[in-house]
C-alpha positions as CSV (number, residue, x, y, z in Angstrom):
1,M,-8.9,26.3,-22.3
2,A,-9.0,22.7,-20.9
3,G,-5.7,21.4,-19.5
4,G,-4.4,18.0,-20.5
5,V,-4.4,15.1,-18.1
6,L,-1.6,12.6,-18.6
7,V,-3.3,9.2,-19.2
8,L,-1.4,6.7,-21.4
9,A,-1.6,3.2,-22.5
10,A,0.9,3.2,-25.3
11,L,4.5,2.9,-24.2
12,G,7.2,4.8,-26.0
13,V,9.9,2.4,-27.5
14,G,12.1,4.8,-29.5
15,G,12.1,6.0,-33.1
16,A,12.3,9.2,-35.0
17,P,9.7,11.8,-36.1
18,G,8.6,12.2,-39.7
19,T,7.4,15.3,-41.3
20,A,4.8,15.6,-44.1
21,Q,4.9,19.3,-44.6
22,A,7.7,21.8,-44.3
23,D,5.6,24.9,-44.0
24,G,3.8,26.3,-41.0
25,A,3.3,29.2,-38.6
26,G,5.9,27.8,-36.3
27,L,3.7,25.5,-34.2
28,V,4.6,21.8,-34.1
29,V,3.6,18.9,-31.8
30,K,6.6,17.0,-30.4
31,S,7.3,14.1,-28.1
32,V,8.6,15.3,-24.8
33,F,11.1,12.4,-24.7
34,D,11.8,12.3,-28.4
35,R,10.0,9.0,-28.8
36,Y,7.9,8.4,-31.9
37,A,7.2,4.7,-31.8
38,L,4.4,3.4,-29.6
39,E,3.2,0.0,-28.4
40,A,-0.6,-0.1,-28.2
41,T,-2.1,-2.0,-25.3
42,P,-5.7,-2.3,-24.0
43,Y,-5.0,-0.3,-20.8
44,G,-6.5,3.1,-21.4
45,E,-5.9,4.2,-17.8
46,D,-2.2,3.6,-17.8
47,V,0.2,6.5,-17.1
48,G,3.7,6.6,-18.6
49,S,6.2,9.0,-20.1
50,G,7.0,7.6,-23.5
51,N,4.2,9.4,-25.4
52,S,3.9,12.7,-23.5
53,V,3.5,15.4,-26.1
54,T,4.0,19.1,-26.2
55,L,3.1,22.0,-28.5
56,V,6.2,24.0,-29.5
57,N,6.3,27.4,-31.1
58,T,9.5,27.3,-33.2
59,G,8.7,30.5,-35.0
60,R,9.3,34.2,-34.3
61,T,5.7,35.4,-34.2
62,K,2.9,35.1,-31.8
63,V,0.1,32.7,-32.9
64,K,-3.4,34.0,-32.4
65,S,-5.3,30.8,-33.0
66,Y,-4.8,27.2,-34.1
67,T,-6.5,23.8,-34.5
68,L,-4.8,20.4,-34.1
69,T,-5.8,17.5,-36.3
70,V,-4.9,14.0,-35.0
71,D,-5.3,11.5,-37.9
72,Y,-5.2,7.8,-37.1
73,T,-7.2,6.4,-40.0
74,S,-4.5,3.8,-40.7
75,L,-5.3,2.2,-37.3
76,K,-8.9,1.4,-38.2
77,G,-9.9,-1.9,-36.5
78,I,-6.5,-1.9,-34.7
79,A,-6.5,0.9,-32.1
80,E,-8.3,3.9,-30.8
81,V,-6.3,7.1,-30.2
82,T,-7.0,9.9,-27.7
83,L,-5.3,13.2,-26.8
84,P,-6.5,15.3,-23.8
85,G,-9.0,18.0,-24.9
86,C,-9.5,16.6,-28.4
87,G,-12.8,15.4,-29.7
88,Q,-13.9,13.1,-32.5
89,K,-14.1,15.1,-35.8
90,S,-14.8,12.0,-38.0
91,E,-13.9,8.3,-38.0
92,G,-10.2,8.1,-37.2
93,V,-9.7,11.9,-36.9
94,L,-9.6,14.1,-33.8
95,S,-9.7,17.9,-33.7
96,C,-9.0,20.3,-30.9
97,S,-7.3,23.4,-29.5
98,P,-6.6,22.1,-26.0
99,V,-4.2,24.8,-24.7
100,D,-3.3,28.5,-25.4
101,P,-0.8,28.8,-28.2
102,P,2.7,29.2,-26.7
103,A,4.8,32.3,-27.3
104,P,7.7,32.2,-29.7
105,G,10.5,29.9,-28.4
106,R,8.1,28.5,-25.7
107,E,6.1,25.3,-25.4
108,A,2.8,24.1,-23.8
109,F,2.3,20.6,-22.4
110,L,-0.6,18.7,-24.1
111,G,-0.7,15.5,-22.1
112,G,-0.5,11.9,-23.1
113,L,-1.0,10.6,-26.6
114,V,-2.9,7.3,-26.1
115,A,-3.0,4.4,-28.5
116,R,-5.3,1.7,-27.1
117,S,-5.5,-1.6,-28.9
118,L,-8.9,-3.0,-29.8
119,R,-10.2,-6.5,-28.8
120,G,-9.1,-9.0,-31.4
121,A,-6.4,-6.8,-33.0
122,K,-3.7,-8.9,-34.4
123,A,-0.4,-8.7,-32.5
124,G,2.2,-6.9,-34.5
125,A,-0.3,-4.9,-36.5
126,T,1.0,-1.4,-37.3
127,G,-0.3,2.0,-38.3
128,E,0.4,5.7,-37.9
129,I,-0.7,8.7,-35.9
130,R,-0.2,12.0,-37.8
131,I,-0.6,15.2,-35.9
132,G,-0.8,18.5,-37.7
133,G,-3.4,21.2,-38.2
134,Q,-3.8,24.9,-39.0
135,A,-2.2,27.9,-37.2
136,D,-3.4,31.4,-38.2
137,G,-4.7,29.9,-41.4
138,V,-1.3,28.3,-42.3
139,A,-0.8,24.5,-42.4
140,M,1.3,23.2,-39.5
141,T,4.2,20.8,-39.9
142,E,2.9,17.3,-39.4
143,T,4.5,14.9,-36.9
144,I,4.2,11.2,-37.3
145,W,4.1,8.4,-34.6
146,T,4.3,4.7,-35.6
147,V,2.0,2.3,-33.6
148,T,2.5,-1.4,-33.1
149,V,-0.1,-3.6,-31.3
150,K,1.5,-5.5,-28.4
151,D,0.3,-9.1,-27.7
152,V,-1.1,-8.9,-24.2
153,G,-3.3,-12.0,-24.4
154,L,-5.6,-12.4,-21.4
155,V,-6.6,-9.1,-19.9
156,T,-8.4,-8.4,-16.6
157,D,-11.6,-6.5,-17.4
158,R,-13.8,-6.6,-14.2
159,T,-14.1,-7.8,-10.6
160,T,-17.2,-9.1,-8.9
161,G,-18.3,-9.8,-5.3
162,S,-17.6,-6.4,-3.8
163,V,-19.8,-5.3,-0.8
164,Q,-21.2,-1.9,-0.1
165,G,-20.4,-0.7,3.4
166,K,-18.6,-3.0,5.9
167,V,-18.6,-6.8,6.4
168,E,-18.6,-8.5,9.8
169,P,-15.6,-10.4,11.2
170,G,-16.0,-14.0,10.2
171,A,-18.3,-13.3,7.3
172,L,-18.2,-15.2,4.0
173,V,-17.5,-13.2,0.9
174,R,-17.5,-14.4,-2.7
175,P,-15.1,-12.4,-4.9
176,G,-14.5,-13.0,-8.6
177,I,-12.6,-11.7,-11.6
178,G,-13.2,-11.4,-15.3
179,Y,-10.9,-11.6,-18.3
180,T,-11.0,-10.9,-22.1
181,N,-8.7,-12.6,-24.5
182,Y,-7.4,-9.5,-26.3
183,G,-5.2,-11.5,-28.6
184,D,-5.9,-12.9,-32.1
185,K,-5.1,-16.5,-31.1
186,A,-6.6,-19.0,-28.7
187,I,-4.9,-19.5,-25.3
188,D,-4.5,-23.2,-24.2
189,G,-4.6,-22.9,-20.4
190,A,-3.1,-20.4,-18.0
191,Y,-1.6,-20.2,-14.5
192,F,-3.1,-17.9,-11.9
193,R,-1.7,-16.8,-8.5
194,M,-4.3,-15.9,-5.8
195,Q,-3.7,-14.3,-2.5
196,A,-6.1,-13.8,0.5
197,D,-5.1,-11.0,2.9
198,G,-7.1,-11.0,6.1
199,A,-9.2,-13.9,4.9
200,S,-8.9,-17.7,4.2
201,F,-10.0,-19.9,1.4
202,Q,-13.1,-22.0,2.3
203,Q,-13.1,-24.2,-0.8
204,E,-10.2,-26.0,-2.4
205,F,-9.8,-27.0,-6.1
206,G,-7.9,-30.1,-7.3
207,N,-5.9,-28.1,-9.9
208,C,-4.5,-25.6,-7.3
209,T,-1.6,-25.8,-4.9
210,Y,-2.3,-24.0,-1.6
211,G,0.1,-22.6,1.0
212,T,1.4,-19.6,2.9
213,L,3.2,-16.7,1.2
214,P,5.7,-14.9,3.5
215,V,6.2,-11.2,2.8
216,R,9.6,-9.6,2.5
217,D,10.5,-6.0,2.9
218,M,12.4,-3.9,0.3
219,G,15.7,-5.2,1.7
220,N,14.5,-8.8,1.2
221,Q,14.1,-9.4,4.9
222,L,11.2,-11.5,6.1
223,T,8.5,-9.6,7.9
224,D,5.9,-10.7,10.3
225,V,3.3,-10.7,7.5
226,S,2.1,-13.6,5.4
227,Y,-0.8,-14.3,3.1
228,A,-2.9,-17.4,2.3
229,A,-2.1,-18.1,-1.3
230,A,-2.8,-20.5,-4.1
231,L,-1.3,-21.3,-7.5
232,C,-3.8,-22.8,-10.0
233,H,-3.5,-24.2,-13.5
234,V,-6.6,-23.7,-15.6
235,E,-6.7,-26.0,-18.7
236,D,-9.5,-24.3,-20.6
237,T,-9.1,-23.1,-24.1
238,L,-9.7,-19.4,-24.2
239,E,-10.9,-18.2,-27.6
240,P,-9.8,-14.8,-29.0
241,G,-12.1,-11.9,-28.3
242,Q,-14.1,-13.9,-25.7
243,Y,-15.0,-13.1,-22.1
244,Y,-14.4,-15.4,-19.1
245,D,-14.9,-15.2,-15.3
246,L,-12.9,-16.9,-12.5
247,Y,-14.3,-17.6,-9.0
248,P,-12.1,-18.9,-6.1
249,G,-15.0,-20.1,-4.0
250,P,-16.1,-18.4,-0.7
251,L,-13.5,-16.7,1.5
252,K,-13.9,-16.2,5.3
253,I,-13.0,-12.9,6.8
254,A,-10.6,-13.3,9.8
255,D,-12.0,-12.3,13.2
256,D,-9.1,-9.9,14.0
257,V,-8.8,-7.7,10.9
258,R,-10.2,-4.3,9.9
259,N,-9.5,-4.8,6.2
260,A,-9.3,-7.8,3.9
261,A,-8.6,-8.4,0.2
262,W,-8.5,-11.1,-2.4
263,S,-6.2,-10.5,-5.4
264,V,-5.2,-12.6,-8.5
265,S,-2.6,-12.3,-11.2
266,R,-1.4,-14.3,-14.1
267,S,1.7,-16.4,-13.7
268,S,4.1,-17.6,-16.4
269,S,5.0,-20.9,-14.8
270,G,3.7,-23.5,-12.4
271,E,6.3,-22.7,-9.7
272,W,5.9,-20.5,-6.7
273,K,9.1,-21.1,-4.7
274,E,8.2,-18.7,-2.0
275,L,5.2,-20.7,-0.8
276,T,5.5,-22.6,2.5
277,D,3.3,-25.3,4.0
278,V,2.3,-26.4,0.5
279,H,-0.4,-28.9,-0.2
280,V,-2.5,-29.9,-3.3
281,G,-6.1,-28.9,-3.1
282,R,-8.9,-31.4,-2.8
283,G,-12.0,-30.8,-4.7
284,P,-13.3,-30.1,-8.2
285,K,-11.2,-28.3,-10.9
286,L,-11.2,-24.6,-11.0
287,G,-12.1,-23.2,-14.4
288,L,-12.7,-20.1,-16.4
289,V,-16.4,-19.7,-16.9
290,P,-17.6,-18.2,-20.3
291,R,-19.4,-15.0,-19.5
292,P,-23.1,-14.8,-20.5
293,A,-23.8,-12.6,-23.5
294,D,-25.9,-10.2,-21.5
295,A,-23.3,-9.7,-18.7
296,P,-21.2,-6.5,-18.5
297,K,-18.1,-6.7,-20.8
298,G,-15.9,-4.7,-18.4
299,T,-12.9,-2.3,-19.0
300,P,-9.3,-3.5,-19.4
301,Q,-7.2,-3.0,-16.3
302,R,-3.8,-4.2,-15.1
303,L,-4.7,-5.0,-11.5
304,G,-7.5,-7.3,-10.3
305,G,-9.1,-8.2,-7.0
306,V,-11.7,-7.2,-4.4
307,A,-11.1,-5.3,-1.1
308,Y,-13.4,-5.3,2.0
309,T,-13.7,-3.0,5.0
310,V,-14.4,-5.0,8.2
311,D,-16.6,-3.7,11.0
312,N,-13.9,-4.1,13.6
313,T,-11.9,-1.9,16.0
314,A,-8.6,-1.9,17.8
315,D,-7.5,-0.2,21.0
316,I,-3.8,0.7,21.6
317,E,-3.1,1.4,25.3
318,A,-0.1,3.0,26.9
319,V,2.1,0.8,29.1
320,G,3.8,2.6,32.0
321,A,6.0,1.4,34.9
322,S,6.6,1.6,38.6
323,V,10.1,0.9,39.8
324,E,12.0,1.3,43.1
325,G,15.6,1.6,44.0
326,R,18.2,3.2,46.3
327,P,19.8,6.6,45.6
328,G,22.5,6.2,43.0
329,E,21.2,2.9,41.7
330,T,20.1,2.3,38.2
331,V,16.6,0.7,37.8
332,T,15.0,-0.7,34.7
333,A,11.7,0.8,33.5
334,E,9.9,-1.0,30.6
335,I,7.5,1.3,28.8
336,G,5.5,1.0,25.5
337,F,2.0,0.0,24.4
338,H,-0.4,-2.9,24.2
339,N,-3.1,-3.7,21.7
340,N,-6.3,-4.6,23.5
341,G,-7.9,-5.7,20.2
342,P,-10.1,-7.2,19.1
343,A,-8.5,-6.4,15.7
344,R,-4.8,-6.3,14.7
345,T,-3.6,-3.1,13.2
346,A,-0.8,-2.0,10.9
347,T,2.5,-0.8,12.4
348,W,2.9,1.9,9.8
349,T,0.9,3.5,7.0
350,G,3.4,5.2,4.8
351,S,5.1,4.1,1.5
352,R,8.0,2.4,3.3
353,P,8.6,0.8,6.8
354,I,8.3,3.1,9.8
355,E,7.0,6.0,7.7
356,D,3.8,7.4,9.2
357,P,3.6,5.0,12.1
358,T,0.2,4.0,13.5
359,V,1.6,4.6,17.0
360,T,4.1,7.2,18.1
361,T,5.5,6.5,21.6
362,T,6.9,9.3,23.7
363,F,8.6,8.7,27.0
364,T,9.1,11.6,29.4
365,V,11.9,10.7,31.9
366,P,10.9,11.1,35.6
367,P,12.5,14.2,37.2
368,G,15.1,13.2,39.7
369,T,16.5,10.4,37.4
370,T,18.8,10.3,34.5
371,A,18.4,7.9,31.5
372,V,21.7,6.1,31.4
373,K,20.7,3.1,29.3
374,V,18.7,3.9,26.2
375,P,17.1,1.3,23.8
376,E,18.5,1.3,20.3
377,R,15.4,2.7,18.6
378,C,14.6,5.4,21.1
379,Y,15.7,8.9,20.2
380,T,16.1,12.3,22.0
381,R,16.6,15.7,20.5
382,V,20.3,16.6,20.2
383,G,21.1,20.0,18.6
384,G,19.2,20.1,15.3
385,G,18.8,16.4,15.1
386,R,18.1,13.4,17.2
387,A,20.2,10.5,18.6
388,S,19.8,7.4,20.7
389,E,22.0,8.5,23.6
390,P,21.7,8.9,27.4
391,G,20.8,12.1,29.3
392,G,17.7,13.1,27.4
393,K,14.6,14.5,29.0
394,E,12.2,13.0,26.4
395,Y,12.5,10.1,24.0
396,E,10.5,9.0,21.0
397,C,10.6,5.2,20.3
398,V,9.9,3.4,17.0
399,Q,9.4,-0.2,16.0
400,T,11.8,-2.4,14.1
401,T,11.3,-2.5,10.3
402,T,10.2,-6.1,10.3
403,D,7.2,-5.4,12.6
404,W,4.5,-4.7,10.0
405,Q,1.5,-5.4,12.2
406,I,0.4,-5.2,15.9
407,E,-1.6,-8.3,16.7
408,N,-4.5,-8.5,19.1
409,G,-2.9,-9.0,22.5
410,A,0.6,-7.9,21.4
411,R,2.7,-5.7,23.6
412,L,5.7,-3.6,22.5
413,V,8.1,-2.4,25.2
414,W,11.4,-0.6,25.4
415,S,13.7,-1.0,28.5
416,F,15.3,2.2,29.9
417,G,17.9,2.2,32.6
418,L,17.1,5.1,35.0
419,R,19.7,6.2,37.6
420,I,18.2,7.7,40.7
421,D,20.1,11.0,41.2
422,K,17.9,13.2,43.4
423,P,15.4,11.3,45.6
424,S,14.0,14.6,46.9
425,A,13.2,15.7,43.3
426,L,11.5,12.5,42.2
427,K,8.3,13.1,40.3
428,P,6.4,10.8,37.9
429,G,7.3,10.6,34.2
430,K,4.9,9.4,31.6
431,V,4.3,7.4,28.4
432,T,2.3,9.3,25.9
433,L,0.9,7.7,22.7
434,E,-0.2,9.4,19.5
435,V,-2.4,6.8,17.7
436,L,-4.3,6.8,14.4
437,S,-7.9,7.2,15.3
438,E,-9.0,4.0,13.6
439,S,-6.6,2.1,15.8
440,D,-7.7,3.7,19.1
441,S,-11.2,3.0,20.2
442,D,-10.4,4.3,23.7
443,P,-8.1,7.4,23.6
444,K,-8.4,7.9,27.4
445,N,-5.8,5.1,27.9
446,D,-3.1,6.7,25.7
447,T,-1.2,8.0,28.7
448,A,0.4,6.0,31.5
449,P,2.6,7.1,34.5
450,V,6.2,6.0,35.0
451,T,7.0,6.3,38.7
452,V,10.4,5.9,40.5
453,T,10.5,5.6,44.3
454,V,13.1,4.9,47.0
455,P,12.6,2.7,50.1
456,G,10.8,4.6,52.7
457,G,10.4,7.6,50.5
458,G,8.2,8.1,47.6
459,T,7.5,10.4,44.6
460,G,5.2,13.3,43.8
461,P,1.6,12.9,42.9
462,T,0.9,10.4,40.2
463,T,-0.1,11.7,36.8
464,G,-1.1,10.1,33.6
465,G,-3.9,7.9,32.3
466,S,-4.7,4.3,32.7
467,G,-2.0,1.7,32.5
468,G,-1.2,-1.2,30.3
469,D,0.0,-4.7,31.1
470,A,1.1,-6.6,34.1
471,G,4.3,-6.2,36.1
472,G,7.6,-7.7,34.8
473,D,10.6,-9.2,36.5
474,G,13.1,-6.5,35.5
475,N,14.2,-8.3,32.4
476,G,11.4,-7.3,30.1
477,G,8.0,-8.9,29.8
478,A,5.5,-9.6,27.1
479,S,2.0,-10.7,27.9
480,S,-0.2,-12.6,25.5
481,G,-3.5,-11.2,26.5
482,S,-5.0,-7.8,27.3
483,S,-5.3,-6.8,30.9
484,G,-6.4,-3.2,31.3
485,G,-6.6,-1.7,34.7
486,T,-5.8,1.7,36.3
487,A,-2.3,3.2,36.7
488,S,-1.6,1.6,40.1
489,G,0.6,-1.5,39.9
490,G,3.1,-2.8,42.4
491,T,6.8,-2.1,42.8
492,T,9.9,-4.2,43.0
493,S,13.3,-3.3,44.4
494,G,15.6,-2.5,41.6
495,G,13.1,-3.9,39.1
496,A,10.1,-2.8,37.2
497,S,6.4,-3.5,36.8
498,Q,4.0,-2.2,34.2
499,T,1.0,-0.3,35.5
500,G,-2.2,-2.2,35.2
501,G,-3.5,-5.7,36.0
502,G,-1.6,-9.0,35.9
503,G,-0.7,-11.0,32.8
504,A,1.4,-13.9,31.5
505,Q,5.2,-13.2,31.1
506,E,7.4,-13.8,28.1
507,S,10.8,-12.4,27.0
508,S,10.7,-9.2,25.0
509,A,13.6,-7.5,23.0
510,T,14.8,-4.2,24.5
511,G,15.1,-2.7,21.0
512,G,11.3,-2.5,20.6
513,S,10.4,-5.8,18.8
514,M,6.9,-7.0,18.9
515,A,6.2,-9.5,21.6
516,A,4.9,-12.9,20.6
517,T,1.2,-13.4,21.0
518,G,0.4,-16.8,19.6
519,A,-1.9,-15.0,17.1
520,G,-2.6,-16.5,13.7
521,T,-0.5,-15.8,10.6
522,L,-3.1,-14.2,8.3
523,P,-2.2,-10.5,8.3
524,W,-3.5,-7.2,7.3
525,V,-1.3,-4.4,6.1
526,A,-2.9,-1.0,5.3
527,G,-1.9,1.5,2.9
528,A,-1.7,4.3,0.3
529,A,0.1,5.3,-2.3
530,G,3.0,3.3,-2.0
531,L,3.6,-0.3,-0.6
532,L,0.7,-1.5,1.1
533,A,-3.0,-0.6,1.5
534,V,-5.0,-2.7,-0.1
535,A,-4.7,-2.3,-3.7
536,V,-5.6,-5.5,-5.0
537,G,-3.7,-7.4,-7.7
538,A,-0.3,-9.1,-7.9
539,G,0.2,-8.7,-4.2
540,V,0.3,-5.0,-4.3
541,F,-1.5,-3.1,-1.5
542,L,-2.5,0.5,-1.4
543,V,-1.6,2.5,1.6
544,A,-4.1,4.9,3.1
545,R,-2.8,7.9,4.9
546,R,-5.2,9.0,7.5
547,R,-5.6,11.9,9.8
548,R,-4.5,11.3,13.4
549,G,-7.2,11.4,16.0
């Protein structure tokens, strides 16, 4: 028997069941949440809970066979109805036996009862869905749902301008979106919000306001991500049942991204208070273009936009350190990682900040020293958990929640205070990175040594891979360019230097904040089933979870 897949477009809004027959073999179809009034919308792919239905055996005998009948003839010209596993028996009638009959006192889930409104259906129009049938030759009790058409007006029905394969950094793309007026009345004008993620608008329109949209996290705190955005007022009259397309002009893919997207959503007003650096566009008016009769009509969908994969790479490199001090002294070692570019990359790929980080940084404390000063966001194993406290042998460091991306040239470091306890036992520690494969074009530089020496003494053989950025001054350094190099570097008395070549210095927070790079403000945030990764539409982005390399 075919199992039901829950796919709904009608939202349950309360009500009570009706019965047309009192007899039956004990089988009856019921709403899982006791909701028998539905709102019909055009979105056949929606998923909800209001119209989940189940087959219940209320009798005392086992049912051998049954057939359900779904009668929606009263919704002719108003809505289409579907139930998983059911086929069309006649106009307005479905028939099926989608699951095995449940045992007495048990039930079997059928899936979602879908009422999808038809183009041009009058808002507020009503009808019924009556579900009954035969069980072992006896008529089943009939259950009734009432259906009301919801006025949804303009509905997204297609997108255009997608590209097969990858696009090059700096390429021009031409996305577009299509709409159907699903209402029974003309619409006089509409507001649209457009966002470009990892791309910039190359054409402006006089009826649009352009600016930058800062992104806030779930706690309403500003992040380091922002989008190019526009709010447009289209004055066209949109006739009921007609199809229209909207084109924002060409967009230019940024040079330092691996993914980009354009998204658009309807707005109820001409205000977008969150926009910064606002200016009115210069150019012709943006309009909704009537779709040619021979063009595809599309399928209603809630979200709209186009996503692009960019042929670009990033390389995250470990940043080690070499420090010198006298026995008993505490020296500062700054460890972390650097993005050699050329692309920026997401800081995390989960459904919320810091979940599934792109880079996991592990610091192994050099033997002969004790970590007496530990950064706030670096943790060691303590009992069955972990804590940010001194004395650990190994620490895992994470970024702050507002760091959503790692720019090309950005460096992230954590400052550890290491007390030199046993000069004769000194051996190199190390920084080890675990990086998502798409953000690591050169895995060979994912390890860097951390060496501690005493004047006139030394340490054991150097271990680890290639280093990161240039030496600091003991107070934390942030370089604005990639430097590369091998794990050699110099030493400073009581201070620290990052292994690798030289670079410009800036201040860097010891808690693991991203160093400033002077990079542009157009971001890319990846994602997957949760917050970010490009799902286009209304500023929502799908997050892609990927296997670690």
